[in-house]
FIKEGU-528251 format. One record per residue (C-alpha): z negated, y negated, x negated; residue number from 1. Coordinates in steps of 0.05 Angstrom, whole numbers. Example, Ala and Ser with C-alpha at 12.3 -4.5 7.8 and 13.67 -1.06 7.14 Angstrom:
2
     pz     py     px num
   -156     90   -246   1
   -143     21   -273   2
END
This chain:
383
     pz     py     px num
   3259    579    784   1
   3274    640    742   2
   3224    699    750   3
   3160    661    764   4
   3188    621    821   5
   3201    682    862   6
   3135    716    848   7
   3081    728    900   8
   3006    729    902   9
   2968    786    932  10
   2913    794    984  11
   2878    859    999  12
   2916    878   1063  13
   2928    953   1069  14
   2989    965   1114  15
   2985   1028   1157  16
   3036   1083   1147  17
   3046   1157   1158  18
   3058   1182   1088  19
   3074   1254   1109  20
   3127   1231   1159  21
   3157   1183   1107  22
   3167   1239   1056  23
   3199   1283   1109  24
   3248   1228   1127  25
   3260   1210   1055  26
   3241   1138   1073  27
   3178   1101   1052  28
   3153   1063   1112  29
   3111   1001   1115  30
   3083    960   1171  31
   3052    892   1178  32
   2978    880   1177  33
   2941    878   1244  34
   2934    802   1245  35
   3010    793   1235  36
   2999    745   1176  37
   3050    742   1121  38
   3037    797   1071  39
   3027    774   1000  40
   3036    824    943  41
   3033    823    869  42
   3084    869    837  43
   3063    907    772  44
   3134    908    746  45
   3176    858    709  46
   3247    857    688  47
   3269    843    615  48
   3340    823    600  49
   3370    853    539  50
   3427    833    493  51
   3496    858    515  52
   3501    907    458  53
   3431    936    467  54
   3426   1010    464  55
   3499   1027    448  56
   3482   1063    382  57
   3432   1106    420  58
   3478   1122    478  59
   3499   1192    456  60
   3430   1211    433  61
   3398   1189    498  62
   3451   1228    538  63
   3437   1291    499  64
   3362   1283    511  65
   3371   1273    586  66
   3417   1335    591  67
   3369   1379    554  68
   3309   1359    597  69
   3343   1369    664  70
   3370   1319    715  71
   3332   1253    711  72
   3343   1186    744  73
   3382   1137    699  74
   3342   1095    651  75
   3326   1025    676  76
   3366    996    619  77
   3428   1033    644  78
   3419   1003    712  79
   3459    937    704  80
   3481    927    776  81
   3494    858    803  82
   3540    830    856  83
   3594    828    804  84
   3610    862    738  85
   3667    820    712  86
   3672    758    669  87
   3610    774    628  88
   3560    762    685  89
   3533    833    683  90
   3474    840    635  91
   3433    901    615  92
   3359    902    638  93
   3300    945    631  94
   3240    949    680  95
   3170    945    648  96
   3127    985    645  97
   3187   1032    640  98
   3149   1098    644  99
   3111   1078    706 100
   3173   1052    741 101
   3214   1115    726 102
   3154   1156    750 103
   3163   1127    820 104
   3205   1167    871 105
   3273   1135    886 106
   3294   1124    959 107
   3358   1103    994 108
   3323   1061   1046 109
   3255   1037   1070 110
   3224   1017   1137 111
   3189    953   1157 112
   3164    963   1228 113
   3223    993   1267 114
   3278    965   1220 115
   3310   1003   1163 116
   3335    970   1100 117
   3378   1004   1050 118
   3410    999    982 119
   3467    949    977 120
   3445    912   1039 121
   3428    837   1039 122
   3359    817   1062 123
   3316    755   1075 124
   3254    751   1032 125
   3195    712   1060 126
   3165    660   1012 127
   3133    616   1065 128
   3078    623   1117 129
   3123    655   1168 130
   3085    713   1201 131
   3112    784   1189 132
   3156    806   1248 133
   3174    734   1269 134
   3235    725   1313 135
   3287    704   1262 136
   3333    676   1317 137
   3285    617   1325 138
   3280    602   1250 139
   3322    564   1199 140
   3346    619   1152 141
   3351    568   1096 142
   3275    573   1092 143
   3281    643   1066 144
   3306    672   1001 145
   3365    718   1003 146
   3374    779    960 147
   3416    843    954 148
   3378    909    950 149
   3397    948    887 150
   3344   1001    881 151
   3284   1025    920 152
   3223   1064    890 153
   3156   1081    919 154
   3090   1111    897 155
   3069   1122    969 156
   3077   1088   1036 157
   3033   1030   1016 158
   3067   1018    950 159
   3142   1008    960 160
   3181    967    910 161
   3251    940    914 162
   3296    918    856 163
   3338    861    882 164
   3387    811    854 165
   3378    741    880 166
   3427    693    916 167
   3412    619    908 168
   3418    565    958 169
   3460    510    924 170
   3399    463    925 171
   3360    513    882 172
   3410    511    824 173
   3390    471    762 174
   3449    427    773 175
   3433    419    848 176
   3483    420    905 177
   3555    400    890 178
   3603    365    937 179
   3640    429    950 180
   3580    471    972 181
   3582    486   1046 182
   3522    486   1093 183
   3522    563   1097 184
   3541    574   1024 185
   3502    617    976 186
   3511    627    901 187
   3509    698    872 188
   3470    708    808 189
   3450    762    758 190
   3376    743    768 191
   3342    809    784 192
   3270    820    803 193
   3223    874    832 194
   3192    854    897 195
   3144    886    946 196
   3181    915   1006 197
   3132    881   1053 198
   3160    813   1034 199
   3227    831   1066 200
   3233    795   1132 201
   3300    818   1161 202
   3374    836   1149 203
   3419    781   1122 204
   3493    782   1133 205
   3528    753   1072 206
   3603    759   1057 207
   3643    746    995 208
   3694    691   1008 209
   3750    699    957 210
   3790    637    977 211
   3856    680    975 212
   3879    654   1044 213
   3865    580   1058 214
   3874    592   1133 215
   3822    648   1139 216
   3759    635   1178 217
   3700    623   1133 218
   3643    671   1150 219
   3574    651   1171 220
   3534    660   1106 221
   3579    670   1046 222
   3585    666    971 223
   3644    652    925 224
   3610    626    862 225
   3567    660    810 226
   3509    635    769 227
   3491    663    702 228
   3414    655    697 229
   3412    667    623 230
   3468    622    602 231
   3455    573    660 232
   3530    573    675 233
   3567    571    741 234
   3634    604    751 235
   3693    562    770 236
   3716    549    840 237
   3789    544    862 238
   3818    475    858 239
   3865    442    909 240
   3903    379    925 241
   3929    324    880 242
   3858    310    858 243
   3846    379    831 244
   3779    384    866 245
   3749    444    902 246
   3743    452    978 247
   3680    444   1020 248
   3692    493   1078 249
   3655    446   1124 250
   3710    394   1117 251
   3782    394   1139 252
   3841    416   1094 253
   3914    403   1113 254
   3967    449   1086 255
   4036    425   1065 256
   4089    468   1099 257
   4144    453   1049 258
   4160    522   1021 259
   4169    492    952 260
   4102    460    953 261
   4050    494    997 262
   3993    452    969 263
   3929    443   1009 264
   3903    372   1016 265
   3834    346   1026 266
   3822    307   1089 267
   3790    250   1051 268
   3846    245   1000 269
   3898    239   1056 270
   3855    188   1091 271
   3850    144   1028 272
   3925    149   1016 273
   3938    128   1087 274
   3890     67   1079 275
   3925     49   1014 276
   3993     48   1048 277
   3966      9   1107 278
   3937    -43   1061 279
   4003    -48   1023 280
   4042    -57   1086 281
   3997   -103   1129 282
   3959   -143   1076 283
   4000   -147   1014 284
   4066   -143   1053 285
   4093    -97    999 286
   4140    -37   1003 287
   4099     24   1013 288
   4095     72    953 289
   4079    144    950 290
   4017    171    914 291
   4025    184    839 292
   3951    190    820 293
   3891    220    857 294
   3862    173    910 295
   3795    139    894 296
   3752    181    939 297
   3678    172    952 298
   3635    229    928 299
   3581    268    965 300
   3529    214    952 301
   3573    165    991 302
   3599    120    933 303
   3632    130    867 304
   3619     60    841 305
   3691     35    852 306
   3709     -6    914 307
   3777      1    946 308
   3807    -65    967 309
   3817    -39   1038 310
   3745    -20   1047 311
   3718    -55   1110 312
   3789    -75   1132 313
   3815     -8   1157 314
   3790     60   1174 315
   3827    125   1178 316
   3811    193   1208 317
   3853    256   1202 318
   3861    298   1265 319
   3890    368   1266 320
   3899    383   1340 321
   3938    446   1356 322
   3957    450   1283 323
   3992    382   1286 324
   3961    336   1236 325
   3961    261   1248 326
   3926    200   1217 327
   3889    154   1265 328
   3882     85   1235 329
   3836     31   1259 330
   3844    -42   1241 331
   3773    -70   1230 332
   3799   -141   1218 333
   3804   -154   1293 334
   3732   -140   1307 335
   3715   -215   1303 336
   3763   -229   1361 337
   3818   -262   1318 338
   3887   -250   1344 339
   3935   -222   1291 340
   4010   -223   1294 341
   4043   -155   1294 342
   4081   -138   1231 343
   4146   -113   1263 344
   4174    -91   1197 345
   4121    -39   1187 346
   4137      4   1249 347
   4183     63   1256 348
   4203    112   1307 349
   4142    155   1293 350
   4093     98   1299 351
   4050    111   1361 352
   4018     43   1368 353
   3990     14   1434 354
   4016    -57   1427 355
   3995   -112   1476 356
   4006   -186   1489 357
   3961   -244   1499 358
   3969   -290   1558 359
   4012   -337   1519 360
   4062   -281   1500 361
   4039   -275   1429 362
   4040   -206   1399 363
   3970   -177   1390 364
   3956   -132   1331 365
   3935    -62   1356 366
   3866    -40   1345 367
   3887     31   1328 368
   3950     74   1320 369
   3974    141   1297 370
   4018    158   1238 371
   4048    219   1207 372
   4019    251   1145 373
   4058    255   1081 374
   4041    308   1028 375
   4008    274    968 376
   4044    323    920 377
   4115    332    943 378
   4116    269    988 379
   4148    308   1045 380
   4125    297   1117 381
   4074    347   1138 382
   4102    377   1202 383
END
């Protein structure tokens, strides 16, 4: 995946452009070839990653040389930009061949057709057979690569190069997608590359979700995690709940409103705890106990190898209507038509069960009912 995966072949298309107009506007402009096929380009530049301490002893000497020779653009090895510069994820790089790269004129933006793309903007990069200029509203954006523009340089209107840093879809990671990765989630990286501007398909809107506020709306496409492509390491993601697992934004989280707790709980953890209590009460006829260990929750693949004794007997869903969370429990034991006697000792004033009676006056066990939710950490009722 690194480097060679995001390289492109070249055909001999020669996109039209008005070079004089481009220089006047300070923007190198490109356009798609006349047959609207995807433009393939080979890029004569590569990025070399240097050790973190590279060049420090020569820093003063290099600065003196640049000052004496007039204002020059920074050396490529000084340009270490990435979406983040903390936690050791920023690495020094050099573009090769260095002299040829630094001989190109730098720009703040470039044009593809009528659309302008600039430094620090996120873009979609075409690596499929999608024709240039396609209507992106009709396409699955997961079929494109996503990158952030760091630097733009051009020899002329037909040779415009963009230094980008890549964002990975979770499925592209060496470890694959994790249970907490959302459908619209990207992973930032320090994997940089030089691409041809004509491979840029459109503007991408990517936001940084910092998970500071659990109630904030998760944006469309977002990133919160970072991948170090040299060390093959992923940054940590915030943990929640009694299980100390991370949050998938596509699933529900319920917040405890006890001011001394304020923990956020996974929907699946609450459901398993509700089922455990239901099994204790209706099958084992035991006194219900509160959670002291994380529930045995199925993972993203659908099973964790351990079967709960209530599996197939009961089912629970967590509903959060108008910010009022309730557990809806269904008794699957009655699906065979057998009449069950109601356990009158298990009800309370908050039990919202629809009880019925058979023709002979016998109590019929309800098919489903609602129950309040109790925090798995502080054991207080979630209001």
